[in-house]
TIMI-2910 file (N, C-alpha, C, CB; in pm, 1 decimal, decimal comma, always signed):
<rs>
+----------+----------+----------+----------+----------+----------+----------+----------+----------+----------+----------+----------+------+
!      n_x !      n_y !      n_z !     ca_x !     ca_y !     ca_z !      c_x !      c_y !      c_z !     cb_x !     cb_y !     cb_z ! resn !
+----------+----------+----------+----------+----------+----------+----------+----------+----------+----------+----------+----------+------+
!  +6749,8 !  -2562,5 !  -4646,9 !  +6666,0 !  -2534,2 !  -4533,4 !  +6750,1 !  -2463,8 !  -4426,0 !  +6601,7 !  -2664,3 !  -4478,7 !  Met !
!  +6694,5 !  -2360,9 !  -4368,0 !  +6763,5 !  -2284,7 !  -4263,8 !  +6756,7 !  -2359,5 !  -4131,4 !  +6702,2 !  -2143,7 !  -4249,2 !  Ala !
!  +6862,7 !  -2351,1 !  -4051,2 !  +6857,7 !  -2417,1 !  -3919,5 !  +6759,9 !  -2345,1 !  -3826,6 !  +6998,8 !  -2421,3 !  -3855,3 !  Pro !
!  +6705,9 !  -2420,5 !  -3732,5 !  +6616,7 !  -2361,5 !  -3632,6 !  +6698,7 !  -2281,9 !  -3532,4 !  +6533,5 !  -2470,7 !  -3560,6 !  Leu !
!  +6640,4 !  -2177,2 !  -3475,2 !  +6710,6 !  -2101,6 !  -3372,2 !  +6738,3 !  -2189,9 !  -3250,3 !  +6628,8 !  -1977,6 !  -3331,4 !  Pro !
!  +6841,8 !  -2156,2 !  -3177,7 !  +6873,2 !  -2227,7 !  -3053,9 !  +6762,5 !  -2202,7 !  -2951,6 !  +7011,5 !  -2183,2 !  -2997,3 !  Ala !
!  +6747,6 !  -2295,6 !  -2858,6 !  +6640,3 !  -2286,3 !  -2758,7 !  +6641,6 !  -2152,9 !  -2684,1 !  +6652,3 !  -2400,5 !  -2658,8 !  Ala !
!  +6756,7 !  -2097,7 !  -2652,2 !  +6765,2 !  -1971,6 !  -2580,1 !  +6728,1 !  -1849,9 !  -2662,7 !  +6902,1 !  -1954,3 !  -2527,8 !  Gly !
!  +6709,3 !  -1869,1 !  -2792,2 !  +6673,0 !  -1758,3 !  -2880,5 !  +6522,6 !  -1748,0 !  -2902,6 !  +6742,7 !  -1773,6 !  -3013,7 !  Glu !
!  +6447,4 !  -1835,1 !  -2836,6 !  +6301,8 !  -1840,9 !  -2854,1 !  +6233,6 !  -1839,7 !  -2717,6 !  +6260,5 !  -1967,7 !  -2934,5 !  Ile !
!  +6124,4 !  -1763,4 !  -2709,1 !  +6035,4 !  -1770,6 !  -2592,4 !  +5906,4 !  -1836,8 !  -2640,2 !  +6007,6 !  -1626,2 !  -2529,3 !  Arg !
!  +5854,3 !  -1929,1 !  -2563,1 !  +5730,4 !  -1996,9 !  -2600,9 !  +5628,6 !  -1982,7 !  -2487,8 !  +5756,6 !  -2147,1 !  -2633,0 !  Val !
!  +5511,4 !  -1933,6 !  -2524,1 !  +5398,9 !  -1929,8 !  -2430,2 !  +5304,7 !  -2040,9 !  -2473,7 !  +5326,2 !  -1787,5 !  -2428,4 !  Gln !
!  +5291,8 !  -2143,6 !  -2391,0 !  +5212,9 !  -2261,5 !  -2427,3 !  +5075,3 !  -2259,2 !  -2362,2 !  +5286,7 !  -2388,7 !  -2387,3 !  Lys !
!  +4984,4 !  -2325,5 !  -2430,3 !  +4849,9 !  -2351,4 !  -2377,2 !  +4771,4 !  -2225,0 !  -2344,7 !  +4859,9 !  -2435,6 !  -2253,8 !  Asp !
!  +4780,2 !  -2125,4 !  -2430,7 !  +4702,0 !  -2002,7 !  -2413,4 !  +4561,4 !  -2031,0 !  -2468,5 !  +4770,1 !  -1878,4 !  -2487,1 !  Val !
!  +4463,2 !  -2027,9 !  -2382,4 !  +4326,1 !  -2061,1 !  -2422,5 !  +4266,0 !  -1945,9 !  -2502,8 !  +4238,3 !  -2092,3 !  -2298,3 !  Val !
!  +4208,6 !  -1980,6 !  -2617,6 !  +4140,4 !  -1878,1 !  -2697,5 !  +3990,8 !  -1903,9 !  -2710,2 !  +4202,1 !  -1870,4 !  -2835,6 !  Tyr !
!  +3948,4 !  -2026,0 !  -2679,7 !  +3805,2 !  -2055,7 !  -2690,0 !  +3769,2 !  -2170,2 !  -2596,4 !  +3766,4 !  -2091,0 !  -2835,8 !  Arg !
!  +3657,5 !  -2153,0 !  -2526,8 !  +3602,1 !  -2259,0 !  -2444,7 !  +3460,2 !  -2282,8 !  -2493,1 !  +3606,0 !  -2223,0 !  -2291,9 !  Thr !
!  +3429,6 !  -2408,3 !  -2521,5 !  +3297,5 !  -2445,4 !  -2571,9 !  +3251,5 !  -2567,3 !  -2493,6 !  +3300,2 !  -2474,5 !  -2726,8 !  Asp !
!  +3174,8 !  -2543,4 !  -2388,5 !  +3137,7 !  -2652,5 !  -2299,6 !  +3262,0 !  -2705,1 !  -2229,3 !  +3067,0 !  -2765,6 !  -2377,6 !  Gly !
!  +3286,9 !  -2833,5 !  -2241,8 !  +3404,4 !  -2893,7 !  -2179,2 !  +3529,0 !  -2884,2 !  -2268,2 !  +3376,0 !  -3039,5 !  -2145,7 !  Ala !
!  +3511,5 !  -2835,9 !  -2389,3 !  +3622,5 !  -2827,9 !  -2484,1 !  +3697,6 !  -2696,5 !  -2466,1 !  +3571,5 !  -2841,3 !  -2629,3 !  Val !
!  +3826,5 !  -2707,4 !  -2452,7 !  +3915,1 !  -2591,4 !  -2436,3 !  +4012,2 !  -2590,3 !  -2553,4 !  +3992,3 !  -2596,1 !  -2298,6 !  Arg !
!  +4008,5 !  -2485,0 !  -2634,3 !  +4100,1 !  -2472,5 !  -2747,8 !  +4208,5 !  -2371,4 !  -2713,3 !  +4024,1 !  -2430,0 !  -2877,1 !  Leu !
!  +4332,2 !  -2406,1 !  -2745,2 !  +4445,0 !  -2323,1 !  -2705,5 !  +4541,8 !  -2306,3 !  -2821,9 !  +4516,8 !  -2384,0 !  -2584,3 !  Ala !
!  +4640,3 !  -2220,7 !  -2798,8 !  +4747,2 !  -2201,6 !  -2897,1 !  +4878,7 !  -2186,5 !  -2823,0 !  +4720,0 !  -2077,5 !  -2987,8 !  Phe !
!  +4987,1 !  -2205,9 !  -2898,8 !  +5122,0 !  -2182,5 !  -2848,0 !  +5181,6 !  -2067,9 !  -2928,2 !  +5211,2 !  -2312,0 !  -2857,7 !  Asp !
!  +5241,5 !  -1972,6 !  -2859,5 !  +5299,2 !  -1853,4 !  -2921,0 !  +5451,0 !  -1860,7 !  -2912,1 !  +5246,2 !  -1724,3 !  -2853,0 !  Leu !
!  +5516,3 !  -1854,8 !  -3025,2 !  +5663,0 !  -1858,7 !  -3034,7 !  +5711,7 !  -1718,5 !  -3069,3 !  +5711,6 !  -1963,5 !  -3142,2 !  Tyr !
!  +5802,9 !  -1666,5 !  -2988,0 !  +5854,2 !  -1531,0 !  -3006,0 !  +6006,5 !  -1532,0 !  -3006,8 !  +5801,6 !  -1437,7 !  -2895,3 !  Leu !
!  +6068,2 !  -1440,5 !  -3082,7 !  +6213,0 !  -1424,3 !  -3068,1 !  +6241,2 !  -1381,3 !  -2923,8 !  +6270,0 !  -1319,0 !  -3171,4 !  Pro !
!  +6340,6 !  -1439,0 !  -2859,9 !  +6368,0 !  -1412,6 !  -2718,1 !  +6392,4 !  -1265,5 !  -2690,1 !  +6487,6 !  -1492,9 !  -2672,4 !  Ala !
!  +6450,0 !  -1194,2 !  -2784,0 !  +6485,7 !  -1054,1 !  -2760,6 !  +6380,0 !   -956,3 !  -2810,9 !  +6617,7 !  -1023,5 !  -2826,7 !  Lys !
!  +6262,1 !  -1003,6 !  -2846,5 !  +6157,8 !   -912,1 !  -2894,2 !  +6102,6 !   -832,1 !  -2777,8 !  +6044,2 !   -989,4 !  -2964,9 !  Ser !
!  +6065,7 !   -707,8 !  -2806,0 !  +6013,9 !   -623,5 !  -2698,5 !  +5890,3 !   -545,0 !  -2738,5 !  +6120,1 !   -528,6 !  -2652,9 !  Ser !
!  +5841,5 !   -565,9 !  -2856,8 !  +5724,0 !   -491,8 !  -2900,1 !  +5639,3 !   -577,4 !  -2991,4 !  +5764,2 !   -362,3 !  -2970,5 !  Gly !
!  +5539,4 !   -517,1 !  -3052,9 !  +5452,6 !   -590,7 !  -3144,4 !  +5532,6 !   -648,5 !  -3261,8 !  +5340,7 !   -499,2 !  -3196,5 !  Pro !
!  +5492,7 !   -766,0 !  -3303,9 !  +5557,9 !   -833,3 !  -3416,0 !  +5453,8 !   -881,1 !  -3515,9 !  +5643,2 !   -951,6 !  -3366,8 !  Leu !
!  +5492,2 !   -891,3 !  -3642,2 !  +5404,2 !   -961,8 !  -3736,7 !  +5390,9 !  -1106,7 !  -3691,5 !  +5459,9 !   -954,2 !  -3883,6 !  Pro !
!  +5275,5 !  -1165,9 !  -3718,5 !  +5246,3 !  -1301,5 !  -3672,2 !  +5219,4 !  -1392,5 !  -3792,1 !  +5125,0 !  -1301,6 !  -3575,4 !  Val !
!  +5275,1 !  -1512,6 !  -3786,4 !  +5245,0 !  -1617,7 !  -3882,7 !  +5167,7 !  -1725,1 !  -3807,7 !  +5375,9 !  -1675,8 !  -3949,5 !  Val !
!  +5046,3 !  -1752,9 !  -3854,0 !  +4960,4 !  -1851,2 !  -3788,3 !  +4962,6 !  -1979,5 !  -3870,5 !  +4814,4 !  -1797,3 !  -3772,0 !  Ile !
!  +4999,2 !  -2088,4 !  -3806,4 !  +4998,4 !  -2218,2 !  -3871,2 !  +4867,4 !  -2285,6 !  -3832,7 !  +5123,3 !  -2305,1 !  -3830,1 !  Phe !
!  +4771,2 !  -2277,5 !  -3923,3 !  +4633,7 !  -2319,7 !  -3896,6 !  +4622,5 !  -2471,4 !  -3903,0 !  +4536,4 !  -2254,8 !  -3996,7 !  Val !
!  +4559,9 !  -2527,2 !  -3802,0 !  +4528,9 !  -2668,6 !  -3797,5 !  +4400,2 !  -2687,7 !  -3877,1 !  +4514,8 !  -2720,9 !  -3649,2 !  Asn !
!  +4413,1 !  -2702,2 !  -4006,9 !  +4298,0 !  -2707,7 !  -4095,4 !  +4224,0 !  -2838,9 !  -4097,3 !  +4340,2 !  -2676,7 !  -4230,4 !  Gly !
!  +4276,1 !  -2941,4 !  -4029,4 !  +4206,9 !  -3070,3 !  -4028,3 !  +4144,0 !  -3100,6 !  -3893,8 !  +4302,5 !  -3180,8 !  -4065,3 !  Ile !
!  +4169,2 !  -3016,4 !  -3794,8 !  +4107,2 !  -3034,7 !  -3664,0 !  +4164,5 !  -3148,9 !  -3582,4 !  +3962,7 !  -3056,6 !  -3681,2 !  Gly !
!  +4285,4 !  -3190,8 !  -3612,3 !  +4346,9 !  -3299,4 !  -3535,8 !  +4395,5 !  -3247,1 !  -3401,0 !  +4464,0 !  -3362,6 !  -3614,7 !  Ala !
!  +4359,9 !  -3312,9 !  -3290,8 !  +4395,6 !  -3262,1 !  -3158,6 !  +4545,6 !  -3262,3 !  -3129,1 !  +4325,9 !  -3342,6 !  -3055,1 !  Pro !
!  +4624,2 !  -3338,4 !  -3200,9 !  +4768,5 !  -3347,4 !  -3177,6 !  +4848,5 !  -3248,6 !  -3262,0 !  +4816,1 !  -3487,8 !  -3206,1 !  Trp !
!  +4782,9 !  -3178,7 !  -3353,1 !  +4853,2 !  -3097,3 !  -3452,8 !  +4935,2 !  -2983,2 !  -3392,1 !  +4753,7 !  -3040,3 !  -3550,2 !  Met !
!  +4884,2 !  -2916,6 !  -3289,6 !  +4954,2 !  -2801,2 !  -3231,9 !  +5094,5 !  -2837,7 !  -3185,4 !  +4874,6 !  -2744,2 !  -3114,9 !  Arg !
!  +5114,7 !  -2959,1 !  -3136,6 !  +5245,1 !  -3001,2 !  -3087,0 !  +5326,3 !  -3082,5 !  -3185,9 !  +5227,6 !  -3079,8 !  -2963,5 !  Gly !
!  +5276,8 !  -3100,4 !  -3308,0 !  +5347,3 !  -3180,8 !  -3408,0 !  +5478,8 !  -3112,9 !  -3447,1 !  +5258,3 !  -3202,6 !  -3533,2 !  His !
!  +5582,4 !  -3193,3 !  -3464,8 !  +5716,2 !  -3140,6 !  -3494,2 !  +5719,3 !  -3050,1 !  -3617,8 !  +5813,0 !  -3255,4 !  -3513,7 !  Ala !
!  +5640,5 !  -3080,4 !  -3717,4 !  +5638,7 !  -2996,6 !  -3837,3 !  +5583,9 !  -2857,0 !  -3805,0 !  +5553,8 !  -3063,1 !  -3948,2 !  Gln !
!  +5474,0 !  -2852,2 !  -3733,4 !  +5414,7 !  -2723,1 !  -3698,1 !  +5502,8 !  -2644,5 !  -3601,1 !  +5276,6 !  -2744,0 !  -3637,1 !  Tyr !
!  +5552,9 !  -2711,5 !  -3499,1 !  +5637,7 !  -2641,2 !  -3402,6 !  +5768,0 !  -2596,7 !  -3468,9 !  +5667,7 !  -2731,4 !  -3280,4 !  Thr !
!  +5818,5 !  -2675,4 !  -3561,2 !  +5938,9 !  -2636,5 !  -3635,1 !  +5916,2 !  -2511,6 !  -3718,7 !  +5984,7 !  -2750,2 !  -3724,7 !  Gly !
!  +5803,0 !  -2504,8 !  -3785,4 !  +5771,1 !  -2384,4 !  -3863,4 !  +5759,5 !  -2262,9 !  -3771,9 !  +5639,8 !  -2403,9 !  -3942,6 !  Trp !
!  +5690,6 !  -2280,3 !  -3659,2 !  +5673,0 !  -2169,2 !  -3565,4 !  +5807,7 !  -2122,1 !  -3511,1 !  +5580,7 !  -2210,7 !  -3449,3 !  Ala !
!  +5897,4 !  -2215,3 !  -3482,8 !  +6031,4 !  -2178,5 !  -3437,3 !  +6109,4 !  -2108,9 !  -3548,6 !  +6107,6 !  -2302,8 !  -3388,9 !  Gln !
!  +6097,5 !  -2159,1 !  -3669,7 !  +6173,6 !  -2104,7 !  -3782,5 !  +6140,4 !  -1958,2 !  -3808,9 !  +6146,9 !  -2186,6 !  -3907,8 !  Ala !
!  +6014,8 !  -1919,6 !  -3798,3 !  +5980,6 !  -1780,7 !  -3828,8 !  +6036,7 !  -1684,2 !  -3724,8 !  +5829,7 !  -1764,7 !  -3837,7 !  Val !
!  +6061,9 !  -1734,1 !  -3602,6 !  +6119,6 !  -1645,4 !  -3501,3 !  +6260,6 !  -1601,3 !  -3540,2 !  +6122,2 !  -1715,0 !  -3364,6 !  Thr !
!  +6330,1 !  -1684,4 !  -3617,0 !  +6464,7 !  -1648,5 !  -3663,7 !  +6460,2 !  -1531,6 !  -3760,5 !  +6532,0 !  -1768,4 !  -3730,6 !  Ala !
!  +6343,5 !  -1503,8 !  -3814,9 !  +6325,3 !  -1391,2 !  -3907,7 !  +6259,6 !  -1272,9 !  -3840,1 !  +6242,1 !  -1433,8 !  -4027,6 !  Arg !
!  +6249,1 !  -1277,3 !  -3706,2 !  +6192,4 !  -1166,0 !  -3630,9 !  +6041,3 !  -1163,7 !  -3626,5 !  +6239,9 !  -1039,3 !  -3687,8 !  Gly !
!  +5977,7 !  -1275,7 !  -3656,2 !  +5832,1 !  -1284,8 !  -3655,0 !  +5786,5 !  -1368,8 !  -3536,6 !  +5779,6 !  -1344,9 !  -3787,2 !  Leu !
!  +5660,3 !  -1356,9 !  -3502,3 !  +5599,1 !  -1446,7 !  -3404,5 !  +5534,4 !  -1560,7 !  -3481,5 !  +5494,0 !  -1371,6 !  -3314,0 !  Ala !
!  +5540,3 !  -1680,1 !  -3425,8 !  +5475,2 !  -1796,2 !  -3486,1 !  +5372,2 !  -1852,5 !  -3391,2 !  +5577,9 !  -1903,9 !  -3523,2 !  Gly !
!  +5262,1 !  -1900,4 !  -3446,0 !  +5155,0 !  -1955,6 !  -3363,3 !  +5110,7 !  -2089,6 !  -3420,0 !  +5035,3 !  -1857,8 !  -3355,1 !  Ile !
!  +5097,8 !  -2188,0 !  -3330,6 !  +5030,8 !  -2313,6 !  -3363,9 !  +4904,5 !  -2318,3 !  -3279,1 !  +5123,9 !  -2439,8 !  -3338,1 !  Thr !
!  +4796,5 !  -2369,3 !  -3337,0 !  +4667,5 !  -2358,9 !  -3269,6 !  +4586,7 !  -2486,7 !  -3278,9 !  +4588,4 !  -2245,3 !  -3327,2 !  Met !
!  +4497,8 !  -2504,0 !  -3181,0 !  +4400,3 !  -2612,4 !  -3182,8 !  +4281,5 !  -2573,4 !  -3268,8 !  +4354,3 !  -2647,4 !  -3040,2 !  Asp !
!  +4217,9 !  -2674,1 !  -3327,1 !  +4087,3 !  -2658,3 !  -3390,4 !  +4020,4 !  -2795,0 !  -3389,3 !  +4099,5 !  -2600,8 !  -3537,2 !  Ser !
!  +3892,8 !  -2794,7 !  -3420,9 !  +3816,3 !  -2920,3 !  -3422,5 !  +3770,9 !  -2948,9 !  -3564,8 !  +3693,4 !  -2913,2 !  -3325,9 !  Arg !
!  +3771,9 !  -3075,4 !  -3600,8 !  +3739,2 !  -3115,7 !  -3737,5 !  +3605,0 !  -3059,1 !  -3785,1 !  +3736,9 !  -3267,0 !  -3747,0 !  Glu !
!  +3503,0 !  -3068,8 !  -3703,2 !  +3368,3 !  -3027,3 !  -3744,7 !  +3350,0 !  -2875,6 !  -3745,8 !  +3265,3 !  -3089,3 !  -3653,1 !  Ala !
!  +3439,5 !  -2802,4 !  -3678,9 !  +3418,6 !  -2658,0 !  -3665,3 !  +3545,6 !  -2577,2 !  -3694,9 !  +3369,5 !  -2626,1 !  -3525,0 !  Thr !
!  +3628,5 !  -2626,9 !  -3786,5 !  +3755,1 !  -2557,8 !  -3815,2 !  +3730,5 !  -2412,0 !  -3850,7 !  +3830,3 !  -2627,6 !  -3929,8 !  Val !
!  +3637,7 !  -2384,3 !  -3940,8 !  +3611,9 !  -2245,4 !  -3982,5 !  +3574,1 !  -2157,0 !  -3864,5 !  +3500,8 !  -2241,3 !  -4087,2 !  Asp !
!  +3482,0 !  -2204,0 !  -3781,8 !  +3439,7 !  -2126,1 !  -3665,0 !  +3554,3 !  -2108,8 !  -3565,2 !  +3320,1 !  -2193,8 !  -3596,3 !  Asp !
!  +3633,9 !  -2213,7 !  -3548,0 !  +3746,4 !  -2204,8 !  -3455,2 !  +3849,5 !  -2104,1 !  -3502,8 !  +3811,5 !  -2341,2 !  -3437,4 !  Asp !
!  +3878,6 !  -2102,6 !  -3631,7 !  +3974,8 !  -2005,4 !  -3685,3 !  +3920,7 !  -1863,5 !  -3669,8 !  +4005,6 !  -2035,1 !  -3834,4 !  Val !
!  +3792,1 !  -1843,8 !  -3697,0 !  +3732,8 !  -1710,9 !  -3677,2 !  +3742,1 !  -1668,5 !  -3530,4 !  +3585,3 !  -1710,2 !  -3723,4 !  Arg !
!  +3712,7 !  -1760,1 !  -3439,4 !  +3722,8 !  -1729,8 !  -3296,3 !  +3866,9 !  -1697,6 !  -3258,7 !  +3670,8 !  -1848,0 !  -3211,7 !  Ala !
!  +3960,0 !  -1768,6 !  -3318,6 !  +4101,0 !  -1743,1 !  -3289,1 !  +4143,4 !  -1604,2 !  -3337,6 !  +4189,2 !  -1850,8 !  -3354,0 !  Phe !
!  +4104,9 !  -1568,3 !  -3458,4 !  +4138,3 !  -1435,3 !  -3512,2 !  +4073,5 !  -1327,4 !  -3425,5 !  +4091,3 !  -1421,5 !  -3660,9 !  Ile !
!  +3949,9 !  -1349,6 !  -3383,5 !  +3883,9 !  -1253,1 !  -3294,1 !  +3958,5 !  -1240,8 !  -3162,9 !  +3738,6 !  -1294,3 !  -3267,6 !  Ala !
!  +4004,8 !  -1353,3 !  -3110,2 !  +4083,6 !  -1349,1 !  -2985,4 !  +4211,7 !  -1268,7 !  -3004,9 !  +4117,9 !  -1492,3 !  -2937,8 !  His !
!  +4281,9 !  -1293,4 !  -3113,9 !  +4406,1 !  -1218,0 !  -3139,8 !  +4377,2 !  -1070,1 !  -3157,0 !  +4477,4 !  -1271,8 !  -3265,0 !  Leu !
!  +4272,4 !  -1037,5 !  -3227,1 !  +4237,3 !   -897,8 !  -3250,0 !  +4210,4 !   -827,6 !  -3116,9 !  +4114,2 !   -887,1 !  -3342,4 !  Thr !
!  +4138,7 !   -893,3 !  -3029,3 !  +4104,2 !   -835,9 !  -2899,5 !  +4223,7 !   -830,5 !  -2805,4 !  +3992,5 !   -915,5 !  -2835,5 !  Thr !
!  +4313,3 !   -928,1 !  -2814,9 !  +4422,3 !   -942,3 !  -2717,8 !  +4559,8 !   -923,6 !  -2780,6 !  +4415,3 !  -1078,0 !  -2651,9 !  Asn !
!  +4569,5 !   -848,9 !  -2887,0 !  +4695,8 !   -836,1 !  -2960,7 !  +4810,4 !   -785,8 !  -2874,4 !  +4677,5 !   -743,2 !  -3077,8 !  Ala !
!  +4782,3 !   -701,3 !  -2778,8 !  +4889,4 !   -648,2 !  -2695,6 !  +4951,7 !   -757,7 !  -2613,7 !  +4838,1 !   -538,0 !  -2605,1 !  Ala !
+----------+----------+----------+----------+----------+----------+----------+----------+----------+----------+----------+----------+------+
</rs>
């Protein structure tokens, strides 16, 4: 297993809202190599079970950090158990619209 990048080698944008549904706010965290300056390929770690704690789970955040060492962006995201498919579609639509 490869070591994770040092904290100074990663930039993290936390709690970026991608969907609001009534009182429910769904967000994602974006992990970037600290020295990136342009568009990057993105690896999305999908919360396929809709658990509210998944975005911050050490396994998911570790994967998101690990891909930055390879020059990629990593994303962990919220979803809801009953609407995972719709939430993922909304998330992809958000990324498509806001890729810059």
